[in-house]
N, C-alpha and C positions, 0 to 999 in steps of 0.2 A: 533538432530539441534542445532547448535553453537549459543548458546547468543547473537552473535555478527549478526547473521542472522532472531534472532527473532528481534534482535534493525532492521534491514533493513525492516523488513513487517511492526512493529511498526512506523515508519516512515510512509508506504507507505500508511497506513488506518487513521493514523494522520495528512496526508498532505491529503487525500479527505476530511476529516471536515473542512480543513482548505481551501481549494476550494470551499466550498460549503458555507463558510462564518460563520461556526459554532464557528472557533476559529479560531488565528491568525497563520501564518506562523511561528512566532516566539514561538510559546505555542507549535505548532507541532513539532517544533525540538528539543525543551527544553525537552517532553515527549519522542523523540525517542531518544535520548542521544549519538547521532552521532555527527561528525564534520561538521562542515559545505560543504564539499566538496562532502562526501557521504551522507549526507541528501539531498542535492541539486539533487542527482542522483534519489533519489527516491520522493522527491517532482516533479520530473518530468516525472514520471511513474505515477506519481497519477493521473496528468493533464490527462494523454494518459486517463488512467481511467475513470477519470470526462467526457472527451471529447465523450467516447464510449460509457457511458451509456445516459449522455445528450440528444445524436442521437437517443438514440432507441424508440423507439412509444407507448412501454407497459409499465408493472413495472418494474420502475428503479430501485427498490429494487433488484429482481430478477435477472437483468441482472450486476449490482453492485455485489452482491453477486457470479457470474459465472464469471469475470473478477478477480475478488481479489482471487477467490479458484484456480485460475490458478496461478496468483502471488505465491500463496504459493507453488501451486506446482512444479514452476521453481524454487523457493528456496530450495525445500526439495530433489528435482531430483539431484542438485549440490551435496548433502552429499550421495547418495543414500539409501535415505533410505523413509520412508511412518508417514505421520502423524496420521493417525490409520491405527493400521499390522495388 
């Protein structure tokens, strides 16, 4: 997995924290190290994840982990690899 793909995953994760109010959007962007346009794509993806998690009635952390693991799988699939071989 390339460094750039890890930056994108970092942007999604940090953006979840921003959407939850723990850090600012600007802080999430800074942590990700991505350019504005690339960050915005991931920030919007994080918004979708947060919306899905908040609609869930059960354990929200479990639901978040489910969605985030799907995001990781999606990015890794593009490289033809697996996180844990």
